[in-house]
N, C-alpha and C positions, 0 to 999 in steps of 0.2 A: 224455441224462440227463432223465428225466421226473419230474414231481411225484409224491412218494411218497404212495400211498393204500391200501396194503395192510398192515394191522396184523399179519397172520399171517406176513409175510416178514421180520420184524425180526431174528430169529435169523440168517437167511440173509444179510441185509445186513450184520449185524455181522461175520460171518465173511468176507464178500467185500470189505468195505471200500469198497463203491460209494457215491458221493455221492448224497444225496437233497435234495429241496427241501421245507421245512416252513414253515408260518407261525411267525413269531418274536415272542416277547414279552420285551423287555428288563425286568429287574427291578432295583429300587433298594433295596439293603440286605437282600435276601432271597436265599437259596440253597436250591434244591429238590434233594434227594438221590433217587437211584433207590429206588423202593419207598415213598417218603414221600408221605402225603396232606396237603394243605395248602389253606387258604383265604387269599386275598389280595385287596386292592382295586386296581382299575385306574381311572385318570383320563385317561390320554393316549389320544387318538382312534385312533392307529395300533395301539396295544396292544389296545384294545377290538375294533377291526375284525379283527385277526389272531385273537383268541380266538374271536370269533363265526364266523370262516371255518373254524377248526379244528373247532368244535362242529358246524357244519353239514356238515363233510366226514367224515373218518374219526376225528376227535377228537384227533389228534396235533398237538402244537406243540412248538417248541424254546423252553425256558425258560432264559434265560442272564442272568447278573448283570452290571450295569455296574460298572466300576472306581470311578467317581466318581458319587455319588448326585445331585450338583447338575446334571449334564448333562441337558438337556431333550430334545434330539434326538440320540441317540447314533449314532455311526458304528461300523464294525467295530473301529476302534482303541480305542473307549471301552468295549469288552466284553471279558470274560475269554474265553480260547480254548475253555474247556471248559464245556459247559452240560448240561442234562438234557432228554431227550425225555419229555414228559408227556402224559397223557390229560386233555383238558378235559372234565370231567363236567358242569359246571353253571355258568351265568352268570346273575346276578340283578342287576337295576338297582335302585338306591336312589333315594330322593326328592331327594338332593343332586346327582344326575347321576353319581355314582360307581358302578361295576359291581363286584360281588363275584364272584370266580371260584373254583371248586373244581377242583383238579387232583390227579393221582397220577403220581409219577415212574415211568418205565419203564426207561430206560437212559441212559447218558451219550452225548454227542455232541460232536464237535470241529467248531467252525464254520470254514468256509472262505471264505464270502462273505456279504454282507448287502445286500439290495435294499430300500431305503426308498421307492422310487417307488410312486405310486398311493396308495390309501387305507390300506394296511397295510404290515407288514414281512414279508419272506420271507427265509429263510436257506438257504444251501447248506452242508450239514454231512455229516460222516462219523460213523456210529454206532459207539459203543464199548460193550463189555460193562460192566455194573455192577462186576464184579470180574474182573480178569485172572487168568491161571493162577497159582496160589499157589506161592511159592518157600519159605515157612517150613514147618518140620516140624510134626507134630502136637503134639510136646512144647512147641515154642515158642508155638504158638497157645494151648495149655492154660495155659502160664505167663502169657501176656499176658491171657488171659481172667480168671484169678484175680486178677492185680494190678489189672486194670481194675475188677473187681467190688469189690475192697477200697477202691480210691480213691473209687468211687461211694458206698460205704457211709459214707465219712468226710464226705461233704457232703450226705447224705440229709436230715439235720435242717435244714440251712440252705435247701435248695431244695424242701422239702416243699410250700410254698405255690405254687410255680411249675409243678410236674409232678404230674399226677394220681397218686393212690395206686396205682391198678391198674397204671400204667406202672412205678412204683417196684417193685411186687411182681414184675412180669415180669422186670425187670432182675436183681433179687436172686435169682430162682429160675431164670434162664435157664442152660442148659447148652451151647447151641450158640454158638460165638464170633460167627457172623454175626448171629444174632438179638440177642445182647448188644450188638454194635456198633450195629446199627440202632436199638435201643431207646434207647440213650444218645444217639447222634448226632442222631436226629430230635427229641429233646426238650430237650437241654441248652441253656440260654440263653447261647450263645456269639456272638461277633462274626461277621458274614457273611464276613469275610476268612478267619477260621479254618475255617469250614465249606467255603469254596471250596477250601482246601488239601486237606481231606478228600475232596472230590469229584474232585480232579485226581490223587490217589494211586490207583495201579492195583490193587495186591494187598490182600487182607484183612489180612495180617500188618502191612503198613506202615500201613494205616488204624488198626489197633488201637494201634500204637505212637504215632501221631500223636494219637489220641484220648486216650491215657494222659497225654501231655504237656499236652494241653488241659485235662483234668480236674485235673491238679496245679496248673496256673496258676489255674484257676477256684477251687480250694480256697484258694489263697493270697489271692486277691481277697476271697473270702467271709470268711476269717479276719480280714483287715484291716477289712472293714466291721463285723464283730462287735466288734473292739477299739475302733473309733471310736464305735460306738453305746454300748458299755459305758462309755467315757470320758465321753461326754456325760451318760449316765444317772447315773453316779457323781457328776458335778459337781452335777446337779440334786438328787440325794439328799443330798449333803453340804450344800447350801444349806438344804434343808428340815431336816436334822439340826441345823445351826448355829442356825437360827431357833428350833427347838424348845428347844435348850439355853439360848439367850439368854432365852427367855420364862421358863424355869425359874429361871434366875439372877435375872431381874428380880423374880419373885415372892418369892424368898428374900430379896433385898435390901429389898424393900418391907416384908417381915415384920420385918426387922432395923432398919428406919427409915433405911436408907442410900439414897444417890442411885443409882437403877437405871441411869442412862445414863453415869455417870462413867467406867466401865471402858472402854466402847466408844469414847468420844470424848476420852480422856485426852490423847492427843498433840495434837489440835486445840485443846483448851482451854489446854493448856500453851503452845502456840505463840502463841495470842492474848494470854495473860498476859505472855509475854516481849516481844511487840511493843509492848504498852501501856507496859510498864516502860521500854522503850528510848527512848521519846519524851522528849526534854528540854524542848523549847520548847512546853510545854502547861501550862495552869493546873491546879491541883489539883482544881478543880470539874469540868473536862472529864475528867481522869483517873478521878475517882470515878464519873462518869456511865458511862464505858466499862467500868469494872470491874463496875458494877451490871448493865449489859446482859449482860456475860459470865457473871455469876452466874445470871441468868435463863436463859441458854442451857444451863447445867449441869443445870437442873431440868426441861428440856423433852425430850420424846422426840426423838431425833436426826433422825427422818424426818418430823416434823410440819411443818405450814405455818408455825407461829409460829417454830420454830427456823430455818427458811430466811430469814424476814424479819430475825431478829436477826443471822444470819450476814451477810446483805447489808449491814446497817447497820454492823456492825463492819468489814467489808471496805472500805466506803466511807470511814469515818472514818480508818482506819489507812492508807489509800492517799493521804490528803491530805499535802502536803509540809510537815509541821510543822517539820522541822529542816533543810530543804534551802534553800539560798540560792545565787543566781548571784553570782559575783565581778564587781563592776562595774568598768568602765574609766572613770576620770574624766579622760581626756585630751581637753582642749578642742580642740586642733589636729587630732587624729585624727578627732574627731567632726565638726568643721567640714568636713574633707576628705570624709568619708562623705556628709554632707548635700549637699555641692556635687556629688558624683558622681551622686547619685540624683535631684536636683531642680535645676531652673534657676529663679532668682528667689526668690520667697517669703521675702524678707529678714526680715520680722517673725517668721515662724515659726522660722527658723533662729536668730535672735538669742535668742528665748525658750528654745529648747532648749539652746543653748550656755550661757545663764545658768543653767539648771537644772543642767547638768553642772559648771559652775564652783562653784556653791553646794555641790554634793555633794563636790567635791574638798576644800572647806574644812570642811564639816560632813557627814560620811558618813551620819549618822543622821537627817538632815532628812526630814520626812514631810509629808503633807497636800498634795501637788501634784496637782491635777486640771485638765487642759487640755481645752477644748472647741474643736475645729477646725470653724469655721463657714464655709460658702461654697456656691456653686452646685455642681451635679453635675459630675463630671469634672475637678475642679481639683486632685486628687491628695491628698485628705484621708487616705484609707486607706493609701496608699503612704507618706505622710509618717510615719504611726505606725510602719510597718515600719522605716523608716529610723532613727527615734528609738531603737527597740529595738536595732537593729544598732550605732548609735553608742554606746549605753550598755553594750553587751555583755550584754544581758538576753534572756531568753526572751520570745517574742511570742505572745500568744493573742488571738484575735478572738472577740467575743461579739456576735452579730447581734440587735438589738432591734427591727428592723422588723416591724411587725404584732403585736408582743407586747401582749396586753390582759388577761393574767391575772397577778395578783400572785404566784401560785405559781411562774410561770416564773422569777421573780427570787429568791424566798425558798425555793422548794422546797415539796414536799408533806409533810404529816405522815406519818411512816413507818408508821402504823397502816393507811393505805389500801393497797389492792392496786395494785401497779405504781408505788408512790411512788418518787420520785427527788429528789436535791438540785436546787437552783435553778441557773440558768445561771452565776452568779458562782462558786459552789463547784465546779461542773463545769469551769469554765474554770481554776480553780486546780489541780484534779486533773490537767487536761490539761497545764498548764504544768509541773507537777512541782517548782516552786520557790515560795518565799514572796514573791519580789520580781520578778514578771514585769512587762512592759508589757502591760496589758490594754486592748484597744480595744473600747469599747462603741459599736458602729456603728449609725448611723441612730437616735440617741436621740430625735429629734424625731418619729419615726414610730410611737411607742407610743400606745396608746389605752386607754380603761378601759371597763368594763361592770359588770354585777352581780357579777362574780367578783372585783372589787377594782381598785385603781389601781396598776399597776406603777411609775409614776413616784414615788409615795409610798414604795414599797418600796426604791427606789434612794437615798432621802434618807440612810439610815443608812450605806449602803455608800460614798457619796461625801462623807461628812462626816468630816473628819480627826480631829474630837474624839470621834467615836463608832465609827468602823470598826475600832478596835482590839479591839472586842468584838462583831463582827458575828455574829449568830445566824441560821443557816438553819433553816427549819422541819423539815427532814429530819435534819440533823446534831444539832441541839438543844444544841450546845456552842459557846461563844464561839470565834471564829476571827479571827485578826489580819489585817486587810487594809491596815494602815497603811503597809506597805512596798511596796504595789502602786502603780505609776505608772498611774493611770487616764487614758486619752485617749478623749474622746467625739467623735463627728462628727455634724453636723447640717446640713441644707440651709436650715432656717428656725428662728429663735429664737422665733417667735410661738407655736408649739405646745408649747414646753417650759414646764413649770410654773415660776413665779417662784421658789419656794423651791429648786427643783432647779437652776435657772439661777444662782442666787446662790452656789451651792457651787462653780461652775466658773469658771476664767479663760478668757474667750472670746478666741480668736485668729481673726481673719477672714482667710480665703483668698479674695481678690477674684477676679473673672474675669480670665483672662489677657489681656494686651494683644497686639496683633498681633506686636510684636517678641518678646515672651515665647513666644508660640506658635511663632514661627519657630525660635528657639533650641531649644525643647523638641523640636520635630520633627527638626531637623538633628542634635542631639547625642544624643537618646535614642530617639525613636520610629522613625526610619529605620533605625538600626543594630539595634534590637530586632526589627523586622519582617523585616529581611533575614536575621537569624540564625534567626528562626522558620521561614522558608520556604527556608532552606538556600542563600541567595544570597551571592555574594562581591562585594566592591567592584569587581572587574574585570568583573563581569557586569552590574551595575546602577548607575546614577548618577542621583541626583535633584538637579537644579540648584536654586540658591536661588530663581530666578524661578518654578520649578514649585511650590516650597513656599509662596511668597507667593500664587500663583494658587489653590492649594487652600484656603488660609486665607480669601482674599477672596471666591472665587467658588463654593466647594463646601461650605463649612461656615459656620454661624452659631451659635456656642455659647460658653458661658462657659469650659468646659474644653477638653480635647483628645481626647475619645473618638471623635467623628466624624472628626476629622482623622486619628487613628490608623487608623480603618477605611478611609479613602481611601488612606493609604499602604499598607495591607495589600492593597487592591485593585490598586495599582500592582505590588506584588510578585507577585501571582498572574498579572497580565498578563505580567510579565517571565518568570516560569517557563514560561508557555505559549509565549512567543516563543523562549526558549532551547531548549525541547524541539523546536520546529519548525525549528531550525537556526541561529537568530541567535546571534551571539557576545557582543554587549553591547547593552544598551538604555539610552538616556539620555533622561531626562524634563526638559522645560523648558516654559516658559509657552507657547511656540509650538505644541507638540504635545500638551499635556496633555488637550485636548478629545478627541483621537483615542482616548484610553484611558479617560477618566472620563466622557465624554459632554458634552452641552452644559452651560454654566454654570448652576448652580442659583440663584445670587444675583448681582444686578447692583450696581454702586456706588450709594451713597446719593445721593438727590436733594438738591441744594443750589443756592443762588444763585451763578451763576458770573460775573455782571457787575453793576455798580452799578445798582440799581433802586429806584424809589419804592415804599415800603410793603413791601418784601421784605427780610427779615433772616435771616441764618444763626444759628440757635440751636444749643445743644448739649444732648443728653439722655443719661441713663444707662439702660441696660436690663440684664436679667439675663445677656445674652450679650456685654456690653461697651457702649462709648459709640457714639453715632450723631449725625450732623448732622441737626438738626430745623429746617428752614426754617419761618418763619411769614410769612404774607401778610396785609396789611390793605388794605381797599378802602373809599373814601368815596363814598357815593351820596346824591343828594338824597332827603330823607325827613323824618321827624318825630322823629329822635333814637333810633331803634331800634338795638339792638346784637345782631348775629347772630354766633354762635360755632359753627363746624363743624370736623369732623376728629376726632370721638370724644374730646372733651375731657372730663376728669374735673371734679369739683366744685372742686378746689383751683385748677385752671387757669382755670376760669370766674371764680373770685374774683379771680385775678390779672388777668383782662381788665377787671374793674370797677375795680381799682386803676389799671390803665393808662389808662383813660378819665379818671379823676379827676386823675391826674398830667398828662395831656395838657391838660386844662382849666387846670391850674395853670401850665403852661409856654406857654400859647397866645400871650401877648403877646411872649415872647422869640423865638418862631420864626414870627411873622407868621400865626398861625392865627386864624381868626374866632372871637371869644369865645363866640358863641352856636351853635357847630357842633353842640353836643349837642342842640339843639332843631330844627335845620333839616337835619341830615345823619344818614343811617343809616350805621352802621359795621359792616363784616363782617370778622371775623378768622377765618382758616382755617389749619389745620395739614395739609399734604399727607399722603398715605397714610392716608386716613380709616378704613380697616378696622382700623388698629392703635390700640388704646386708649392714651390719653396722659393723664398727670396729674402733679402735682407743682408746687412753687412756683418752681423755678429758671428758668422761662420768663418771669418778670416783667419783667426788663430788655429781653428780646427783644420782648415785646408793646408796651411803651411806645415803644421805638425804631421799630417798625413803624408805630404809630399817628401818632407825631410826623412821620415821613417822609411818610406818606400824606396827612396834614392840611396839611402845609407845602409838599409838593411837592419836598422835598429828597431826593435819592437816598441810599441807604445803601451804604457800601463793601462790595464782594463778597469781599474778601480778609480780612474780619474775621468772627469768630464770638464769641458771648458767652454767658454764663450767670450767673445771680444772682437771688436773691429780692428783690423790691421792697416797700418800705413805703409808707404813704399820704403820708408826707412826703418820699419820694424817696430814702431811704437804701437801700443795697444790702447785703443780708445774705448770710452764707456759705451754701454749698451742699455737697452730697456728690458722690462719684464723679468728682472732678476728674481722677484718673489716666486713667480710661476715656474721659472726654470729650475730654481733650487728645489722646489717641491717635486719636480719630475726626477731630479737626481736622487733625492731622498727616497722616493718611492721605488726607484730602480736599485737601491742598495749601494749607490756610489758613495765612497768615503771621502773623496777629495774633489773640490770644484775650484777651478782656476777662473778668477774674475778680474776685470780691469781695476786698477788702483782707484780710479775715479769713481767707482761704484761702491766704495766702502760705506758711504752714507746710507745706501740702500739696504744695508744689512739690518738696520733697526726695524724694517718693515717685515722681516722674515720671521716666521713662527719660532718660538723658543725651542720647540721640539726639533725642528729642522736644523737650527743653528747648533744644537747640542749633538746632533748626529752626523754633521758634515764638517769637515775641516776646510774652511774657505781660505785660499791663498790668493793674495793680490799680486798682480804682475803689471809691470810698466812697459816691458819690451818683449819681443818674441823670444829673445834669449832666455828670459826667465821661464817662459812656458816650456821651452824644449828642455831646460835644465831639470824640470820636475817631471815632465810627461814621459820622456824617453827612458827606457830601461837602461841602466848603466851597465856596460859590459864588464865582466870580471876579468882581471889581467891573468894571462897564462903564466904557468910556473916558469920562473927564471926571467921573465920579462919585467922591465921597470913599470911601476904603476903609471897609469895615464894621468896627464896633468889635468887639474880641475878646470872645468869649463867656466869661463868668466861670466859673471852676471852683474847687473848694475846695482842690485840691492837684494836683501833678503826678502823673498816674496811672501812668507807666511804672515798671516794677520797678527798684529800685535795684540796684547791683552787689552789695550785701550780701544782698539777697533772692535774687538769682540763685545766689549761692554756696550758699545754704541748700538 
């Protein structure tokens, strides 16, 4: 079998059925019929090579169609079995790298093999005649010809733009069935699969029948396209007709002095009127305002911008919960249970909330309750507000005020402005959907003001129980009753809140959590919460109490519990990783906590651990809790100079001066040289010098350190003290006793000296701390020195030292302890 290269022997090869080898060009989406001349583009390198090879040879190539147009490198299985042998007449390269080829079909060919090796494609095929021996009679062919011509005449008008007119004329005037078939088959816009069927059919009669079916199908498709086009066009024409008629009606109504828009928007206007009339809990002033706006809408073109603004205004006003109320639950016991479930400690806050609920049980219509939750970050202010709403059975809505500096954010914008909207309070009421929600005004201390106004001043009306029954938003412009809203605000600092605004709120302080409170919060709330979040079970993860204490002491230093929660979440992630790796259960304790959280970030507070001269353990309050603050005093030869180091503030420096004066007053009693202030230099130092320190509560600590250093009497190391001192030696009350006592308890201090005026604060201290520390109240510095200084033992043969006088017995009475 040799490569075919003799064009004149085609007829003989068709009759003999001998196989020939031809260059092969696979086609995508195109079918070439025998006798058809066609242009097509080629982009595949093998196809271009095969076409050029045919052109340089005898010009013949096998044109065969792919079954799937998406196949880039077809095999014989991807090709139809029947193709067309065509003459490659011309190949032209374009600028884009695509080649345009002109071919003319000669005969059919049945492919037997495909060789894609090398640069091009070659196919082994058997040539077939364009038309096999006819089996239909002349009458049948004539009938098919007439029917085909009639079907073609039915679609001529639709396809006139796709087929040249001379071709249409040839079809309509053709008398030969074969010429008629080729004229239609070559030019009709049919799918390549349909044309492939025509190619594979052998006889002319069968081809005519198939082409007749194809024309009927094409006619149905064209009729459907026409109907779709007419439907769209009719809709467009109807819209234009309706617009024209409306304009005519408008002109006639204007001539009659009637409202031209009322007919078109009658249903909408009536709906607005009905909704306005259905509101019961609204003032007549507000109802009249809404009806006035509705009358304006009636006189405006429905498609105008002003009408859209009025619609938005009416929709906003009518969406407010004028008549909607939540049914409150005034069950004190249930509320107490809910608060205890959600939060540990914070007794003052819980008591205040329960008082509120109790009052509402007696007087359901009580109003004007505005609570400000004030405290450091992470102490649960926002979550307390959620719990209050749940305990009261009310809707909860949060309004963030952090960073607000425009009055319009609170009161809204005038509705005449583009993009105007109501303020945050009215938006919050719309979101809540009831007139009596619990509204949290979060971060009220973070507001600022500028040239656009003062948002704090805008809140004065909303938070004043005497005025908020008639709160007017700039956008709504009608009075709205906020008196049933329970406002809860949160703040980290009261200093940035304007005094008039602060005066309208009842401030409840959430102090920093103590070590024990953090432990219980972590154990009862945070650990279960994080385990649930990460899909862990109690059988898979256990956090020992010692591990929780270790995280509190060594990995966090904060007032709240946010960082502690992050550390617990970190343990949960570590556990998840271990479980995926094959572990069955992970247990965390103080001994292995460093393996998972890394080295300890914070060490224990520095304090005096054994009796020392001039060294005293003081107590200090910080924003993250209490700490032990030791003070050291040193006496040097000099000229009476006083040196203060350790980043001490102005108030502490004044306390140091008071301490020197009191030491001079007590010099005789403790054997101190009366002229030490002239011959000695005094140096007072507070360790951890990088940390700024200030406040008056270190007064008693400084005097004790100076007296010890000047007299040489050591100070007990198991004692810590706090209190402000006066020039006459009186000890004044201090703040933060709860946090300071926790720091002393954590450090193992057994005795704490506190001012007598702070006895009432002992009730706020944890029972565990009160049981582990002996609190001694003092009124004067003499009481402090009597307890703090180590009493010297008398030498053998010497008379005993006279007792030092003190004003009262400093130890707390049983009555004070019970408080």
